[in-house]
C-alpha positions, 0 to 999 in steps of 0.5 A, spaced: 692 800 903 699 802 905 704 807 906 709 809 902 716 807 904 720 811 900 721 818 903 715 823 900 720 828 899 725 824 895 719 821 891 717 828 889 724 832 888 725 829 881 719 834 878 722 837 872 721 841 865 726 837 861 723 830 858 729 827 858 729 827 866 724 822 866 725 815 863 720 811 860 716 808 865 716 800 865 710 799 870 715 797 876 716 805 879 712 807 885 708 812 881 706 808 875 705 801 878 697 802 878 697 805 871 695 800 865 701 803 861 698 799 855 692 803 854 695 810 854 696 810 847 703 812 847 703 818 851 708 815 856 713 812 851 714 818 846 710 814 841 704 818 841 704 823 835 700 830 836 694 829 830 688 830 834 683 836 834 678 839 839 672 843 839 673 849 845 668 853 847 671 859 852 666 863 856 669 869 859 666 874 864 667 881 865 674 882 868 677 876 865 682 876 859 685 870 855 691 870 850 695 865 847 703 865 848 709 860 847 712 856 853 717 862 853 712 866 857 714 867 864 707 865 867 708 858 863 710 853 868 710 858 874 706 854 878 710 848 878 714 843 874 711 837 871 711 831 876 712 825 871 713 823 864 707 824 861 706 831 864 713 833 861 711 830 855 705 835 854 709 841 857 714 839 851 709 838 846 704 843 846 704 848 841 701 854 844 699 855 852 692 859 853 693 864 859 687 866 862 688 872 867 683 875 872 684 882 874 686 885 881 680 885 885 675 883 880 669 879 882 666 876 876 658 875 876 659 868 872 664 863 872 669 862 867 667 856 863 672 852 858 668 846 855 673 842 851 670 837 846 675 831 843 674 830 836 679 824 836 687 823 835 692 825 840 693 832 843 697 836 848 695 842 851 697 847 857 692 852 860 694 857 865 689 861 870 693 867 873 688 870 878 691 877 881 691 879 888 684 880 892 680 877 886 675 872 886 673 867 881 670 860 879 673 856 873 669 850 870 673 846 866 669 840 862 672 835 858 668 831 853 668 827 847 673 822 844 681 822 843 688 821 847 689 827 851 695 830 855 696 836 859 698 841 864 693 846 868 696 851 872 693 856 877 697 862 880 693 864 886 695 871 888 695 874 895 688 874 898 685 871 892 679 866 892 679 861 887 674 855 886 676 850 880 671 845 878 674 840 873 669 835 870 672 829 866 666 826 862 669 823 856 667 818 851 668 810 853 674 810 849 677 817 851 684 817 854 686 823 859 692 824 863 693 831 866 697 835 872 693 840 875 698 845 879 696 850 884 701 855 887 697 859 893 699 866 895 699 869 902 692 869 905 689 866 899 684 860 898 684 855 893 678 850 892 679 844 887 673 840 885 674 834 881 669 830 878 671 824 874 665 819 870 667 818 863 673 815 859 677 809 858 683 811 862 683 817 866 689 819 870 689 826 874 695 829 878 692 835 882 698 838 886 698 844 891 704 848 893 704 855 897 707 862 896 706 865 903 703 864 910 695 863 911 694 859 904 688 855 904 687 849 900 681 844 899 681 838 894 674 835 893 673 829 888 668 825 886 669 819 881 664 813 879 668 807 875 664 802 871 666 795 868 673 796 865 674 803 866 681 805 870 680 812 874 686 814 877 687 820 882 694 822 885 694 828 889 700 832 892 700 837 898 706 840 899 707 844 905 713 848 905 710 855 908 708 856 915 701 857 917 698 854 911 692 849 911 689 843 907 683 839 907 682 833 902 676 829 901 675 824 895 670 819 894 669 814 889 663 809 887 665 802 883 661 797 879 662 792 874 668 787 872 675 790 872 672 797 874 678 800 877 680 806 881 686 809 884 687 814 889 694 816 892 694 822 897 701 825 898 702 830 904 708 833 905 710 838 911 717 840 911 721 842 917 720 850 915 712 849 915 710 850 922 703 851 924 700 847 918 693 844 919 692 838 914 687 832 913 686 827 908 680 822 907 678 817 901 672 813 901 670 808 896 664 804 895 664 797 891 657 796 889 659 789 885 664 784 885 669 784 880 671 792 882 677 794 885 679 800 889 686 802 891 687 807 896 694 810 899 694 816 904 701 818 905 703 823 910 710 825 911 711 830 917 718 833 918 717 838 924 713 837 930 710 844 931 704 843 927 697 845 928 694 838 926 695 832 921 691 826 919 689 821 914 684 816 913 682 811 908 677 806 907 673 801 901 667 797 902 661 794 900 654 797 901 652 797 909 647 791 909 645 794 916 643 800 912 639 796 907 636 792 912 633 798 916 630 801 910 627 795 907 624 794 914 620 800 913 617 798 906 622 801 902 624 796 896 631 794 895 633 798 889 630 804 892 634 803 898 640 802 895 639 808 891 638 812 897 644 809 901 649 811 895 646 818 894 647 819 901 654 817 900 656 822 895 651 827 898 656 831 902 661 832 896 655 834 891 653 839 896 660 842 896 660 843 888 658 851 888 656 851 881 648 849 880 649 846 873 655 841 875 651 839 881 645 837 877 650 834 872 653 829 877 646 828 881 644 825 874 650 821 872 650 818 879 642 816 878 644 814 871 649 809 874 644 806 879 639 804 873 645 800 869 
């Protein structure tokens, strides 16, 4: 664990819609030093060719519409700019963006469901979810299957709106998936992001939150489990540039097997004008076997003294022998004791998943991991 030495504001100011503004990474850059570039299948250097196919199933409840638009549409890119070369490559390469609109004051009875099943090859995508003022909606985006994928997901959260976004990454063992999730949170609006990353060979997600008015509230929750050889990376930014906004981040990961690798970067900026900010971020990692590695870097940059609160914490470690001994001393077999401790570690996050079928899926996935 360590703190970023370069100012965060400087690090993140290079976001751009123009691919030419991002040199091809070498792996020595701060934002790329943990990522196995040789396993990205050309997404980072321009050699990847869009030749893939997805099977997409879209379920829209009443009060929600969908359309395909070009990148000249004013909603495309409105939540924020691409922050790295792969996000910029995806922005430059998608053919049409999908824009989903939730009508003003609509409160759909069912979630919006977007199921994307990769059928091989390479594809670039762009999704915008435009939630009008005072609407309330749950969005579930699931990625499964195989292939090489890079994309951008944007949320425009209108004033007073409430959004819960659940993103599940459960691709096949050879899948490569890089995506930037960008949310712009309006006045007195609430945005809750729940990221669940289980499958794939390399997954790198970049959730980012900015604010468009005071009173905005963002909660970013993440759960990930890496097996031998998997690289699961989550790079977060919460950019407080508006007064009286709140953010809370909690991510937890489990790892087992040789060369299982997880990366969590949590960047929070509180700019000079963002007085009254209240923010906290937490990352915990549980290493279940030898040969696994968890990198965790919380970064907090505060440019004003007039805040409500700010803090961060990070820890990675093995199963607590005392907990295991306590359970075994009461007649619980070792494997069952191990299972109970791991379930307890993740339970706090699973309870925050507000979609029952996703809760069940995560519980089943954790159970399956523990029987390997």
